[in-house]
C-alpha positions as CSV (number, residue, x, y, z in Angstrom):
1,M,134.1,117.4,65.2
2,K,136.3,115.3,67.4
3,S,138.7,112.9,65.7
4,P,138.1,109.1,66.1
5,A,141.4,108.8,67.9
6,L,140.4,111.4,70.5
7,V,137.0,109.8,71.0
8,L,138.7,106.4,71.5
9,A,141.2,107.8,73.9
10,L,138.4,109.4,76.0
11,A,136.4,106.2,76.0
12,L,139.5,104.2,77.2
13,A,140.2,106.8,79.9
14,C,136.6,106.4,81.1
15,A,136.7,102.6,81.1
16,I,140.0,102.6,83.0
17,E,138.5,105.0,85.6
18,L,135.4,102.9,86.0
19,A,137.2,99.5,86.1
20,P,137.3,97.9,89.5
21,A,140.7,98.3,91.2
22,A,142.7,95.2,92.2
23,A,142.7,94.4,95.9
24,Q,144.8,96.8,97.8
25,Y,146.5,95.5,101.0
26,P,148.2,97.5,103.7
27,P,151.9,96.9,103.9
28,V,153.4,94.8,106.7
29,G,154.3,97.2,109.5
30,E,151.5,99.6,108.9
31,A,149.7,100.7,112.1
32,L,146.0,101.1,112.5
33,T,144.0,102.5,115.5
34,E,141.2,100.0,114.9
35,L,140.6,96.8,113.0
36,P,138.5,96.6,109.8
37,A,134.9,95.6,110.6
38,D,135.3,92.2,108.9
39,A,138.3,91.1,111.0
40,V,138.2,87.5,112.2
41,P,140.2,86.7,115.4
42,I,142.4,83.5,115.3
43,T,144.5,82.3,118.2
44,Y,147.6,80.4,117.2
45,R,150.3,79.1,119.6
46,G,149.2,81.5,122.3
47,S,149.2,84.6,120.1
48,R,146.1,86.4,118.8
49,Y,146.0,87.3,115.1
50,Y,143.2,88.9,113.1
51,I,142.6,88.5,109.4
52,A,140.5,90.9,107.4
53,S,140.2,90.9,103.6
54,G,143.5,89.1,103.2
55,A,145.5,91.3,105.5
56,W,146.9,89.9,108.9
57,F,147.0,92.0,112.1
58,Q,148.2,91.7,115.7
59,Q,147.3,94.0,118.5
60,V,150.0,96.4,119.9
61,V,149.8,99.1,122.6
62,A,148.5,101.9,120.3
63,G,146.2,99.7,118.2
64,F,147.0,97.1,115.6
65,V,149.8,96.4,113.2
66,V,149.9,94.6,109.8
67,V,152.0,91.4,110.1
68,A,153.1,88.4,108.1
69,P,151.1,85.4,109.3
70,P,153.0,82.5,110.8
71,P,153.3,79.3,108.8
72,G,150.7,76.8,110.2
73,I,148.0,79.2,111.2
74,V,144.6,78.1,109.8
75,V,141.9,80.3,108.4
76,P,138.3,79.0,108.0
77,Q,138.1,80.3,104.4
78,L,140.4,81.7,101.8
79,P,140.6,85.5,101.6
80,A,139.4,86.8,98.2
81,P,140.8,87.4,95.7
82,Y,143.2,84.4,95.5
83,S,144.8,82.4,92.7
84,V,145.4,78.7,92.5
85,L,148.8,77.1,91.9
86,N,148.7,73.4,91.1
87,I,152.1,71.9,92.0
88,S,152.9,68.1,91.9
89,G,149.2,67.2,92.1
90,G,148.5,69.4,95.1
91,A,146.9,72.9,95.1
92,L,148.3,75.9,96.8
93,F,146.3,79.1,97.0
94,R,147.9,82.6,97.0
95,A,146.3,85.8,98.4
96,N,148.2,89.0,99.2
97,G,151.5,87.2,98.8
98,V,150.6,84.5,101.3
99,Y,150.4,80.9,100.3
100,Y,147.7,78.6,101.8
101,A,147.1,74.8,101.5
102,A,143.9,72.9,102.4
103,A,144.0,71.7,106.0
104,P,141.5,70.4,108.6
105,G,139.3,73.3,109.6
106,G,140.1,75.5,106.5
107,F,143.4,76.5,104.9
108,A,146.8,76.6,106.5
109,V,149.5,79.3,105.8
110,V,152.4,77.5,104.2
111,P,155.9,78.6,103.2
112,A,156.2,79.9,99.6
113,P,157.1,77.2,97.1
114,G,160.8,76.7,96.2
115,A,162.7,79.3,94.3
116,G,161.8,79.2,90.6
117,W,159.2,80.2,88.1
118,Y,156.1,78.2,87.5
119,Y,155.4,77.4,83.9
120,C,152.2,76.1,82.3
121,E,153.0,74.3,79.0
122,S,149.4,74.1,77.8
123,V,149.0,77.8,77.7
124,N,152.7,78.7,77.2
125,A,152.7,81.1,80.2
126,Y,154.2,81.7,83.7
127,Y,152.4,82.2,87.0
128,P,151.0,84.7,88.0
129,A,150.2,85.8,84.5
130,V,148.1,82.7,84.4
131,S,146.5,81.7,87.7
132,Q,145.6,78.1,86.9
133,C,147.2,75.2,85.0
134,A,145.2,72.1,84.2
135,E,148.1,69.7,83.9
136,G,150.1,71.2,86.9
137,W,153.0,73.6,86.9
138,R,156.5,72.9,85.9
139,V,159.1,74.6,88.1
140,V,161.9,76.2,86.1
141,P,165.0,77.9,87.5
142,A,164.5,81.6,88.3
143,M,167.9,82.3,86.8
144,P,168.5,82.0,83.1
145,R,170.8,79.1,82.2
146,E,173.5,81.4,80.7
147,L,173.8,83.3,84.0
148,R,174.2,80.1,86.2
């Protein structure tokens, strides 16, 4: 007879194996010979970009390369999954390390918010451990007071 601890360990191992994986994005600089099937072309300031499942691409001689999107480029819809960051009454959306803000025609890439941690008092937690904060985030210094 198997021990209860062994049965529990096996059940957890199976659950972890079957759990859906978090979104995996190719790193900036990775080269591909062809674009993903869901790639959407976007022209911005004379350059052609493609977005597919939250990753950004540009064409190069041998195919395509993963790039960081330029601030200001607008996507028609947010890539999933994304988290919401409410700062000073406005919402920012974060997907694959890129921040977006609502803009005419969709969502514009914006620079990352200022250096600091985002703290939600109502749930006593920091972003990204908590993805939404009803009352808005409080920015706290990234460096502990005793080290400043």
